[in-house]
N, C-alpha and C positions, 0 to 999 in steps of 0.2 A: 632084452629084444636086441635083434639084430638086422639089419636092410642088407642087399646086394648094393654094392658102392664103389664108382670109382674111387681109389686112395691114392694122393701123389704124394709123397713126404718131402720135405721143404728142406731148407738150411736149419739147423739149429736156433732158438730164439726169433725162429719166423714166426708170423703171425697166422694162423688158421683163419681158411675161408672154406662153410659151408655153402653147397649153392642146391637150388632144387627148382626142378624142371617144371614147365607148365605142363596142362593137360594134354596128354599124346607124346610126350618129350620124352625122354631116357639120362639119366645120371650123366651123360657123356655133350645133353648140349646147353651145359654153360659150365662143363669144367676145366678147357681148354682157354677159354675167355678168362675164367679166375686166374690160372697161369699168366696170362698176360698182362692182367690187370696189375696185380700182385705179387709181382717176381720174384722167386726163392719161397712162396707161401708153401704149405702146409695144404691140399686141396681136399676136402670129401663131400664128395657127391651123390648122397641116397639116391636110388629109385623107388620110387612111388610106390606099393602093395597091394593097391585096389588096381582093380583090370574094372574101367567100366567102355563095353562093347569092344573090348582089344587097345582101349589107350589108356594109359596106365595116368595114377593118378594117386594123393596120400590120404586121401579121406571118400568118402561117398557122399553123395547125392539122393534129393528122390527128383531133382529137376531141375533146371537151369535157375541160379541160384540160391535153390533151395536146399541146405543141408541138413543131412543126417546130425542134430546134435549128437547124440550120445555117441557116434562114430569116429565124430572129428577128435570128441574128446580124451577116448580111449586111445585111435591112433596119434593125437598131439602128445600125451604122455609118454607113449613110446619114444617118441621122436626126440623129447627133450632125454630121456635116458641115453639113448643113443647120442645124442650130440654131447649131452654130459660127459660121458664117458671119453670121446674125442678129444675136449677141453681138457678133464685130468690127465689122460693119458700123456699128452705133450705140453702140458704148463707152457698152452704159450702165451707172449707181454699184449695178444688184441685178437679176439675173435668177432672175427665178419661174417654177414648171413646174408645171400643174395638169391632172391629168389622172384620168379616172373610169375606172375598170373593164380594159379592154385600150388604153385611152389609159393610165391606170396602168402598164401592164406595160411599156408601151415606155420611157415615161420612166423608169421605175423602170430598167430593162436597160442605157439610156444613161446613169446615174448608178454601174453599177457598172463600168463601163470608160470613163467618161469625166468624173468628178465635179467637173472644174473648170470644165465648162459652168452648170448652173445650181444656184443660192446656194441656193435656199429650195425642198422639194417636197410639193406637195401630193397624197398618192396617195391616192384615192377606191376603195375596194372592189378592190385590186389582187391579183394571185393571179402567184403566184413560187411553180412546182410543184419549183421546185430549187435548190441551194446552189451561190450566187453564190461565185467565190473573193475571198478577201478586196480591201480596199479601204479601204485607209489614205487618199487623200483626201476620204472623207468625214468625215471628222472636224472637228467645229465645224459641219456641215452643220444646218441647220433643218429637221425633216421632221416633216409631218402626215400621218397615215396617219388614214382613218376606213372603218368597215366595218360589216358588220351580222351578231349572231350568229347569226342562222338564212341565213344568206346561202347560198341552194341550188349557188351557184357559185362563190363562192372562201369555202373552207372555213376556218373562223374558227380553228382548228389551227395552219393557212399561214400566216395572216395574223400571226397569235403569233409562229411563225418568222422571218417577215420581219423585223417589229419585234426579235425579239431578236438578228437578225444584224445589222442597222440599228447600234442600240446599241451592241454587240459592237465596229464602225468608228469608232465616238467621236460619231456623229452625237447629235444633240439632237434625240431622237422624242415628237412629243406624238399620241395616241392618243384617239379620239373613237369608240365602241363603240354602238350601239343594236340594240334586240331584235326589231330587221326581218329584209329580207334583202337582197337584191341592189339597191332602190330607195336614192334618195338620199333621206334626209330631213332637215326643217328644221332640225333640231340640228346636221346635219353644215353645211348652208349659214352655220349662226350661228360654225360650230366654225373653216372656213374663215376667215369673216370678222376675227375674232380673230386667228386666225394670224398673216393679212396684214399688217394693221394694227396 
């Protein structure tokens, strides 16, 4: 499986950063941001290959917050192979994943089944409306979750449930909440900077 992707080669021995856009975004949404946050890093930003009324996504849904679980499983596995291929090619000392909204969801889904691919996860406004199977491979992984208390797309109770699940797997979770909605606020960007340095 291959994706249209923005790829910037970093310095030898540099970390590898994968970025994942939100619904309606493109591979450019966080590519430059990642280069600023982790100077010298390899950055690979795949473009979602599902078109929902002109908006690009990483997997299909049948309604707001209702996922096509079969499609999610197929595309999760394809994405895992794509990411693993780049990890193998570059042999970086550390792999970071940063995703927003639908991008956070595909990144999280990959970590539920292939936790060895990404070492540190930044999940901005994730929505996981299902209970993942236990995943002991997440033990010790560092995860940052950022969210808005009034997010109309990602209800805070589901975000809390995801955080609880991650902690139950042994992940080291940092949570950053703001009082707003689905927008990315400056304090989230600051939290990501702190998390990655």
